[in-house]
Backbone bond lengths (Angstrom), bond angles and torsions (degrees), N, CA, C in turn:
res aa  C-N    CA-C-N  psi(-1)  N-CA   C-N-CA  omega(-1)  CA-C   N-CA-C  phi
1 M - - - 1.444 - - 1.512 109.98 -
2 M 1.295 116.03 136.04 1.451 121.72 -177.14 1.540 110.71 -87.62
3 T 1.307 114.79 140.45 1.457 119.91 174.24 1.531 108.86 -88.87
4 K 1.322 116.26 174.07 1.459 120.70 -179.54 1.527 112.58 -58.89
5 N 1.311 116.86 -34.30 1.485 121.32 -176.07 1.527 113.52 -81.02
6 Q 1.307 118.56 -14.18 1.445 120.48 -179.68 1.519 110.67 -88.15
7 I 1.287 115.55 142.22 1.458 120.82 179.55 1.513 108.86 -119.36
8 N 1.318 116.63 129.98 1.461 121.12 175.12 1.512 108.78 -84.32
9 E 1.321 116.50 112.54 1.447 121.17 -176.56 1.533 112.79 -107.07
10 R 1.330 116.55 19.84 1.457 119.88 -177.49 1.520 112.93 -63.13
11 E 1.303 116.96 -32.13 1.456 120.61 -177.11 1.534 112.41 -105.57
12 Q 1.330 114.85 19.13 1.458 119.74 178.52 1.532 109.07 -67.70
13 L 1.300 116.66 133.92 1.444 120.54 -179.90 1.518 110.84 -90.82
14 E 1.311 115.69 127.29 1.471 122.53 -179.17 1.520 108.66 -129.95
15 M 1.288 116.13 153.19 1.467 122.11 171.85 1.525 107.87 -105.03
16 L 1.349 116.25 102.22 1.454 121.48 -177.44 1.509 109.94 -133.99
17 T 1.312 114.62 157.96 1.458 120.40 170.70 1.543 107.65 -112.27
18 I 1.297 116.22 159.40 1.449 119.20 174.76 1.530 109.95 -62.29
19 E 1.282 116.88 -33.49 1.449 123.15 176.31 1.550 110.69 -53.91
20 Q 1.294 116.93 -40.83 1.479 120.26 -179.36 1.533 111.71 -74.83
21 L 1.293 117.48 -21.81 1.474 119.14 -176.67 1.529 113.90 -86.21
22 V 1.324 117.29 -15.36 1.465 121.34 -178.52 1.526 107.91 -99.94
23 S 1.345 115.00 119.38 1.478 119.78 -175.76 1.539 109.92 -62.55
24 K 1.308 115.20 149.71 1.454 122.16 -176.85 1.517 113.69 -62.28
25 D 1.335 116.75 -23.65 1.461 120.82 -177.65 1.541 112.76 -104.07
26 H 1.310 117.81 12.34 1.464 121.25 179.98 1.533 109.68 -65.87
27 L 1.313 117.13 144.16 1.477 121.53 -178.46 1.513 111.94 -57.62
28 V 1.334 119.22 -35.52 1.469 118.97 -177.82 1.524 110.64 -64.32
29 R 1.309 118.92 -30.79 1.473 121.47 176.21 1.512 110.58 -65.89
30 K 1.343 115.89 -42.36 1.462 120.68 178.23 1.513 111.94 -63.74
31 L 1.336 115.18 -41.60 1.454 118.85 177.61 1.510 111.93 -64.56
32 D 1.299 116.61 -41.37 1.468 121.89 179.94 1.529 110.64 -63.66
33 A 1.311 117.10 -37.51 1.459 121.37 179.18 1.515 111.70 -73.90
34 A 1.301 117.29 -31.25 1.475 121.17 -174.38 1.527 115.01 -87.62
35 I 1.353 116.96 -27.18 1.471 119.69 -172.96 1.534 109.10 -121.08
36 D 1.319 114.72 125.89 1.453 121.00 173.36 1.533 107.09 -98.45
37 F 1.318 115.13 104.90 1.459 121.69 -175.11 1.543 113.10 -78.41
38 S 1.312 118.05 -2.38 1.464 119.46 -177.86 1.519 114.42 -65.30
39 F 1.321 118.35 -14.26 1.444 121.70 177.10 1.523 112.57 -63.04
40 I 1.338 115.78 -16.22 1.454 121.80 -177.66 1.539 111.67 -71.45
41 Y 1.325 116.43 -36.76 1.462 119.80 -174.76 1.530 114.31 -55.23
42 P 1.339 119.44 -51.36 1.474 116.73 -179.92 1.536 113.82 -66.59
43 L 1.317 116.47 -23.56 1.451 119.45 179.94 1.527 113.03 -72.61
44 V 1.344 116.76 -27.04 1.451 119.62 -175.13 1.538 114.21 -116.33
45 E 1.312 118.20 2.28 1.457 119.49 -173.89 1.538 112.76 -61.41
46 D 1.299 119.59 -30.62 1.461 122.02 179.76 1.527 112.01 -74.97
47 L 1.309 117.84 -12.06 1.446 122.98 -178.45 1.523 114.17 -90.93
48 Y 1.339 116.32 -9.19 1.457 121.07 -177.29 1.514 111.04 -108.12
49 S 1.311 115.86 135.30 1.440 123.47 179.52 1.530 111.41 -87.01
50 T 1.313 117.78 150.93 1.465 121.55 176.38 1.518 111.46 -90.07
51 V 1.335 117.84 -7.53 1.463 122.04 178.32 1.529 110.16 -108.61
52 G 1.305 115.89 163.81 1.464 119.58 -179.77 1.505 111.33 90.87
53 R 1.300 113.96 -171.73 1.482 118.14 -177.79 1.528 109.77 -72.78
54 P 1.341 115.98 156.30 1.454 119.57 -178.05 1.543 111.67 -61.55
55 S 1.313 114.93 141.84 1.452 119.64 -179.41 1.524 109.92 -89.03
56 I 1.317 115.84 166.61 1.460 121.84 175.43 1.526 106.96 -84.36
57 D 1.310 115.47 135.29 1.466 122.66 -178.67 1.510 108.93 -52.26
58 P 1.342 118.97 123.96 1.466 120.69 -178.80 1.523 113.37 -62.06
59 V 1.327 116.23 -31.22 1.479 119.02 177.56 1.522 110.29 -65.27
60 V 1.332 117.32 -39.49 1.470 120.83 177.03 1.516 109.48 -60.87
61 L 1.334 117.29 -44.06 1.479 119.88 -179.28 1.518 110.71 -62.05
62 I 1.294 117.61 -43.37 1.462 121.05 178.96 1.522 111.38 -66.42
63 K 1.339 116.49 -42.41 1.450 120.60 178.15 1.544 112.00 -62.80
64 M 1.318 117.64 -37.57 1.448 121.45 177.78 1.534 109.46 -61.70
65 T 1.304 116.06 -46.86 1.495 120.75 178.89 1.517 109.56 -64.11
66 F 1.309 116.27 -37.98 1.486 121.69 179.42 1.534 110.17 -62.85
67 I 1.324 116.68 -44.34 1.488 120.66 177.71 1.498 109.18 -61.67
68 Q 1.333 115.58 -45.47 1.488 119.37 -177.51 1.515 110.59 -57.55
69 Y 1.306 117.23 -45.79 1.453 121.11 -178.85 1.531 111.39 -69.46
70 T 1.347 117.55 -47.30 1.452 122.79 -176.77 1.517 113.22 -60.80
71 F 1.332 115.95 -39.90 1.451 119.65 -175.71 1.528 113.19 -100.56
72 G 1.331 117.50 9.28 1.451 121.89 172.62 1.511 114.80 67.97
73 I 1.314 116.32 33.27 1.470 119.44 178.62 1.508 107.32 -84.53
74 R 1.330 117.01 126.50 1.446 121.65 -167.15 1.523 116.83 -79.28
75 S 1.323 118.06 -23.47 1.446 119.40 -177.82 1.524 111.24 -139.22
76 M 1.309 115.35 156.25 1.467 120.24 179.77 1.531 109.79 -68.11
77 R 1.325 116.98 -33.69 1.485 120.19 177.70 1.532 108.42 -60.09
78 Q 1.326 116.95 -45.40 1.461 121.24 -179.49 1.529 109.20 -67.37
79 M 1.318 116.88 -37.02 1.464 121.16 179.16 1.533 110.64 -59.40
80 I 1.326 115.63 -44.80 1.454 120.92 179.10 1.537 110.17 -61.22
81 K 1.337 116.90 -43.53 1.471 119.91 178.20 1.510 110.45 -62.02
82 E 1.312 116.98 -38.80 1.465 120.32 179.80 1.526 110.84 -66.38
83 I 1.299 117.95 -42.19 1.482 121.25 179.20 1.515 110.81 -63.35
84 E 1.337 116.89 -35.47 1.451 121.06 -179.88 1.542 112.29 -59.27
85 T 1.337 115.99 -32.99 1.474 119.04 -173.84 1.529 115.49 -115.92
86 N 1.324 117.24 -14.66 1.481 120.39 -175.07 1.520 108.69 -95.48
87 M 1.324 117.19 110.25 1.462 121.65 -177.24 1.519 111.69 -67.07
88 A 1.312 118.83 -30.17 1.480 119.83 178.60 1.511 110.21 -65.96
89 Y 1.330 118.65 -40.78 1.447 121.44 177.11 1.524 110.98 -64.61
90 R 1.345 116.36 -41.91 1.460 120.99 178.51 1.544 109.28 -61.35
91 W 1.311 115.71 -43.24 1.483 120.27 179.13 1.522 110.01 -59.33
92 F 1.322 117.16 -47.29 1.478 122.73 -176.85 1.534 109.24 -61.97
93 L 1.308 118.14 -36.53 1.470 121.90 -179.21 1.522 113.23 -81.95
94 G 1.348 116.45 -9.90 1.444 120.36 -176.46 1.512 114.24 79.30
95 F 1.320 116.06 20.03 1.460 122.96 -179.20 1.524 111.42 -86.60
96 G 1.321 115.67 150.96 1.446 120.77 172.25 1.526 110.55 -93.04
97 F 1.328 114.52 -173.20 1.480 120.53 -179.40 1.529 111.19 -62.67
98 H 1.325 117.12 -33.81 1.464 120.47 -171.91 1.539 112.98 -114.15
99 T 1.331 116.98 11.17 1.460 119.26 178.30 1.513 110.94 -63.49
100 E 1.300 116.92 132.96 1.459 121.42 178.03 1.509 109.84 -71.98
101 I 1.309 115.80 129.99 1.455 122.72 -178.93 1.533 108.71 -85.01
102 P 1.351 118.85 136.98 1.446 119.03 178.00 1.544 111.62 -57.79
103 H 1.304 116.78 146.12 1.454 121.29 178.20 1.523 109.65 -68.05
104 F 1.334 116.57 145.36 1.461 120.28 -177.22 1.527 112.24 -58.93
105 S 1.338 117.45 -27.65 1.454 119.88 -178.20 1.524 112.86 -70.11
106 T 1.318 116.10 -12.04 1.478 120.94 176.01 1.520 110.34 -55.58
107 F 1.315 115.92 -31.30 1.464 120.07 -176.31 1.516 114.03 -90.28
108 G 1.327 116.09 -2.71 1.448 120.01 -175.99 1.460 115.23 -91.10
């Protein structure tokens, strides 16, 4: 129960970017600076079709698995839940606030 002096700021409107929410010394920033994941594209380009529905970026898939391993997340289901709420993970993946996260079954 809130007292008169407490203010509920859950619905406070702010203008923020994900960039501002991830601390400058967070491990994902160090990983992003140290590893250029673009080497993945030429390795997998023959595996992706130009027809059909759009595919999930292969770098995003590798980065998701990389986060899972680095931060000791035990399952892909849990990884997806973490990405939904962890702004540092979203930043690392290049996702926005409302970007749809791939379904965990994508990895199965």
